[in-house]
Backbone as CSV, one residue per row, in Angstrom:
resi,resn,N_x,N_y,N_z,CA_x,CA_y,CA_z,C_x,C_y,C_z
1,MET,99.636,133.112,171.559,98.988,134.165,170.801,99.411,134.020,169.336
2,LYS,98.468,133.581,168.500,98.751,133.479,167.068,98.702,134.857,166.435
3,GLY,99.493,135.027,165.395,99.499,136.290,164.678,100.111,136.122,163.309
4,LEU,100.318,137.238,162.657,100.884,137.256,161.312,102.148,138.085,161.279
5,LEU,103.167,137.566,160.635,104.338,138.344,160.266,104.115,138.718,158.810
6,ILE,104.117,140.006,158.507,103.762,140.475,157.170,104.959,141.174,156.534
7,VAL,105.259,140.782,155.303,106.299,141.412,154.487,105.612,141.874,153.212
8,LYS,105.677,143.167,152.937,105.002,143.721,151.747,106.020,144.349,150.795
9,GLY,105.862,144.041,149.534,106.622,144.724,148.498,108.070,144.306,148.340
10,LEU,108.409,143.065,148.757,109.759,142.582,148.499,109.948,142.548,146.984
11,THR,110.981,143.197,146.499,111.193,143.305,145.056,112.573,142.789,144.696
12,THR,112.611,141.975,143.653,113.879,141.447,143.163,113.754,141.196,141.663
13,LEU,114.844,140.838,141.043,114.826,140.502,139.626,114.797,138.992,139.474
14,SER,113.969,138.523,138.542,113.839,137.089,138.324,113.458,136.809,136.877
15,ARG,113.690,135.567,136.484,113.277,135.117,135.156,111.975,134.333,135.329
16,VAL,110.853,135.009,135.111,109.528,134.392,135.220,108.760,134.738,133.957
17,GLY,108.334,133.717,133.229,107.531,133.945,132.029,107.744,132.861,130.997
18,CYS,106.844,132.828,130.042,106.882,131.811,128.990,107.610,132.282,127.733
19,LEU,107.734,133.587,127.573,108.410,134.114,126.389,109.923,133.945,126.516
20,PRO,110.617,133.683,125.408,112.077,133.516,125.466,112.794,134.713,126.107
21,THR,112.332,135.924,125.805,112.985,137.093,126.405,112.775,137.145,127.921
22,GLU,111.617,136.651,128.399,111.358,136.636,129.839,112.272,135.640,130.555
23,GLN,112.712,134.616,129.846,113.618,133.639,130.440,115.077,134.082,130.356
24,LYS,115.379,134.983,129.425,116.762,135.448,129.251,117.078,136.671,130.102
25,VAL,116.125,137.585,130.182,116.370,138.863,130.847,115.576,138.920,132.160
26,PRO,116.267,138.967,133.301,115.541,139.088,134.574,114.700,140.361,134.599
27,GLN,113.542,140.260,135.220,112.620,141.388,135.306,112.157,141.549,136.756
28,PRO,111.643,142.717,137.103,111.189,142.913,138.488,110.011,141.995,138.828
29,ILE,110.096,141.421,140.014,109.027,140.616,140.586,108.811,141.125,142.007
30,GLU,107.548,141.278,142.395,107.209,141.759,143.738,106.473,140.662,144.499
31,VAL,106.776,140.550,145.796,106.161,139.516,146.619,105.670,140.132,147.926
32,ASP,104.447,139.769,148.310,103.903,140.072,149.635,103.702,138.734,150.345
33,LEU,104.113,138.669,151.605,103.982,137.445,152.397,103.229,137.726,153.686
34,GLU,102.369,136.793,154.077,101.744,136.786,155.397,102.011,135.417,155.989
35,LEU,102.761,135.390,157.077,103.142,134.139,157.709,102.426,134.011,159.042
36,GLU,101.642,132.952,159.186,100.913,132.721,160.434,101.786,131.896,161.371
37,LEU,101.948,132.382,162.596,102.760,131.690,163.580,102.421,132.165,164.986
38,GLU,102.975,131.494,165.952,102.816,131.855,167.358,103.729,133.044,167.659
39,LEU,103.150,134.125,168.167,103.920,135.339,168.457,104.057,135.625,169.950
40,GLY,103.393,134.837,170.791,103.328,135.141,172.217,104.665,135.271,172.900
41,ARG,105.544,134.302,172.707,106.835,134.342,173.392,107.692,135.515,172.920
42,ALA,107.717,135.742,171.610,108.494,136.868,171.083,107.958,138.192,171.627
43,ALA,106.639,138.314,171.692,106.034,139.540,172.209,106.350,139.731,173.685
44,ALA,106.310,138.655,174.456,106.558,138.749,175.899,108.036,138.980,176.211
45,GLU,108.918,138.337,175.456,110.355,138.402,175.745,111.079,139.535,175.019
46,ASP,110.470,140.061,173.967,111.096,141.124,173.172,112.504,140.739,172.731
47,SER,112.627,139.508,172.225,113.929,138.987,171.838,113.836,138.342,170.459
48,LEU,114.788,138.648,169.603,114.837,138.047,168.271,114.995,136.528,168.369
49,ARG,115.609,136.056,169.443,115.791,134.615,169.658,114.443,133.885,169.643
50,ASP,113.394,134.561,170.090,112.067,133.952,170.176,111.163,134.331,169.003
51,ALA,111.713,135.045,168.044,110.909,135.546,166.922,111.372,134.924,165.615
52,LEU,110.578,135.093,164.606,110.975,134.723,163.250,111.653,135.945,162.637
53,ASP,112.882,135.776,162.234,113.659,136.873,161.645,113.197,137.078,160.201
54,TYR,112.442,138.137,159.967,111.894,138.330,158.616,112.981,138.613,157.592
55,ARG,114.167,139.021,158.034,115.283,139.198,157.098,115.646,137.859,156.462
56,ARG,115.603,136.776,157.251,115.900,135.448,156.716,114.830,135.005,155.716
57,VAL,113.587,135.338,155.991,112.496,135.021,155.063,112.706,135.772,153.749
58,CYS,113.070,137.041,153.839,113.327,137.839,152.639,114.514,137.290,151.856
59,ASP,115.587,136.923,152.555,116.764,136.358,151.880,116.419,135.072,151.145
60,LEU,115.624,134.220,151.786,115.214,132.965,151.165,114.375,133.229,149.913
61,THR,113.420,134.140,150.022,112.541,134.468,148.899,113.346,135.035,147.734
62,ARG,114.211,135.981,148.032,115.051,136.582,146.978,115.942,135.533,146.325
63,SER,116.539,134.669,147.123,117.425,133.640,146.589,116.679,132.709,145.631
64,LEU,115.494,132.286,146.021,114.701,131.415,145.137,114.402,132.103,143.814
65,LEU,113.999,133.361,143.871,113.625,134.069,142.651,114.838,134.435,141.791
66,GLU,115.948,134.767,142.419,117.125,135.192,141.659,117.908,134.011,141.073
67,ASN,117.841,132.852,141.717,118.673,131.724,141.304,117.934,130.646,140.528
68,ASN,116.651,130.868,140.272,115.852,129.904,139.514,115.058,130.646,138.453
69,SER,114.564,129.896,137.485,113.653,130.485,136.512,112.356,129.689,136.557
70,TYR,111.277,130.386,136.294,109.940,129.791,136.342,109.175,130.238,135.103
71,ARG,108.403,129.351,134.536,107.552,129.736,133.412,106.299,130.446,133.925
72,LEU,105.804,130.025,135.093,104.547,130.559,135.610,104.727,131.208,136.980
73,LEU,103.956,132.259,137.220,103.914,132.868,138.544,103.447,131.844,139.581
74,GLU,102.532,130.956,139.190,102.032,129.929,140.090,103.161,129.048,140.614
75,ALA,104.071,128.669,139.735,105.192,127.807,140.135,106.138,128.545,141.079
76,ALA,106.397,129.806,140.793,107.258,130.603,141.669,106.618,130.775,143.043
77,ALA,105.315,131.053,143.072,104.601,131.226,144.338,104.643,129.942,145.162
78,PHE,104.401,128.810,144.527,104.407,127.538,145.245,105.806,127.219,145.779
79,ALA,106.831,127.479,144.984,108.210,127.221,145.432,108.542,128.047,146.676
80,ILE,108.144,129.311,146.681,108.409,130.172,147.835,107.667,129.667,149.068
81,ALA,106.363,129.432,148.924,105.557,129.004,150.073,106.061,127.679,150.634
82,LYS,106.346,126.736,149.771,106.817,125.419,150.215,108.156,125.537,150.945
83,GLU,109.047,126.349,150.439,110.365,126.501,151.051,110.295,127.249,152.388
84,VAL,109.419,128.235,152.482,109.233,128.937,153.763,108.741,127.955,154.820
85,LEU,107.764,127.123,154.465,107.259,126.138,155.420,108.330,125.106,155.782
86,ALA,109.166,124.732,154.836,110.215,123.748,155.096,111.332,124.318,155.973
87,CYS,111.669,125.576,155.781,112.809,126.181,156.488,112.461,126.800,157.831
88,PHE,111.204,127.127,158.037,110.798,127.805,159.267,109.657,127.021,159.909
89,PRO,109.992,126.055,160.782,108.972,125.169,161.346,107.919,125.883,162.188
90,GLN,108.210,127.075,162.661,107.220,127.811,163.458,106.097,128.385,162.596
91,VAL,106.307,128.484,161.292,105.283,129.010,160.388,104.273,127.903,160.090
92,GLN,103.002,128.195,160.316,101.945,127.219,160.077,101.217,127.439,158.754
93,ARG,101.233,128.668,158.281,100.506,129.003,157.057,101.234,130.144,156.340
94,VAL,101.294,130.040,155.017,101.884,131.090,154.182,100.819,131.567,153.209
95,LYS,100.529,132.846,153.271,99.687,133.478,152.256,100.619,134.424,151.510
96,LEU,100.588,134.348,150.203,101.463,135.245,149.459,100.819,135.692,148.164
97,GLN,101.284,136.832,147.713,100.938,137.317,146.389,102.251,137.621,145.688
98,ILE,102.365,137.144,144.453,103.541,137.432,143.638,103.060,138.182,142.407
99,ARG,103.742,139.292,142.099,103.316,140.172,141.012,104.438,140.390,140.007
100,LYS,104.027,140.475,138.746,104.923,140.869,137.672,104.432,142.224,137.176
101,PRO,105.124,143.314,137.561,104.700,144.641,137.097,104.868,144.767,135.573
102,HIS,103.904,145.342,134.940,103.954,145.632,133.503,104.432,144.429,132.682
103,PRO,103.674,143.326,132.711,104.091,142.140,131.962,104.101,142.402,130.455
104,ALA,104.831,141.543,129.762,105.036,141.705,128.319,103.823,141.226,127.538
105,ILE,102.728,141.973,127.642,101.543,141.688,126.835,101.102,142.994,126.188
106,PRO,100.384,142.918,125.071,100.091,144.130,124.300,98.866,144.923,124.782
107,VAL,98.644,144.988,126.076,97.574,145.832,126.617,98.114,146.561,127.842
108,PRO,97.610,147.754,128.128,98.049,148.453,129.339,97.631,147.663,130.578
109,LEU,98.577,147.446,131.455,98.321,146.626,132.635,99.309,147.006,133.729
110,HIS,98.827,147.245,134.947,99.726,147.578,136.058,100.546,146.366,136.470
111,PHE,99.885,145.216,136.611,100.602,144.002,136.963,99.715,142.785,136.726
112,ALA,100.376,141.619,136.662,99.691,140.328,136.720,100.147,139.686,138.024
113,ALA,99.250,138.978,138.701,99.592,138.435,140.014,98.939,137.079,140.241
114,VAL,99.531,136.339,141.172,98.959,135.093,141.666,98.982,135.169,143.187
115,SER,97.878,134.776,143.805,97.805,134.673,145.260,97.736,133.204,145.630
116,LEU,98.384,132.867,146.734,98.450,131.484,147.172,98.307,131.441,148.684
117,ASP,97.627,130.420,149.175,97.447,130.204,150.607,97.792,128.739,150.864
118,LEU,98.910,128.498,151.552,99.403,127.144,151.750,99.662,126.910,153.236
119,THR,99.129,125.813,153.753,99.381,125.447,155.148,100.377,124.300,155.197
120,ARG,100.901,124.078,156.369,101.836,122.975,156.581,101.183,121.652,156.191
121,GLN,99.897,121.485,156.482,99.191,120.241,156.151,99.092,120.033,154.631
122,ASP,99.095,121.105,153.871,99.002,120.994,152.423,100.230,120.343,151.796
123,ILE,101.375,120.413,152.475,102.598,119.854,151.888,103.020,118.532,152.505
124,VAL,102.270,118.052,153.503,102.591,116.768,154.130,102.183,115.643,153.191
125,SER,103.105,114.716,152.974,102.808,113.574,152.104,101.844,112.616,152.796
126,PRO,100.943,111.986,151.998,99.992,111.020,152.599,100.692,109.785,153.115
């Protein structure tokens, strides 16, 4: 039984942006993840041993954002998706949105965001 593990609104501080101040001062970044994987065994057994521990996914995402800097949201999104696929072999597809609330631009704006959809086949070398 295929399904989605969904994490919404993971928030951490990161250095994402092209402006010098954005690279010096960490700012809030929000991430939503949808991970496609087989859920049948976890559902039938009701055991974390058979499931993907979303706490580990959150820790990985936070670590990438807190310990690295990115000029573009696109680069941060790709790094997260690629690392999730590399670290969790049961995940077949990662859909994510990464948002920068109130970016440093001179117009009123709730957020700027990038959405990404990456499958395991997308990262396999030819």
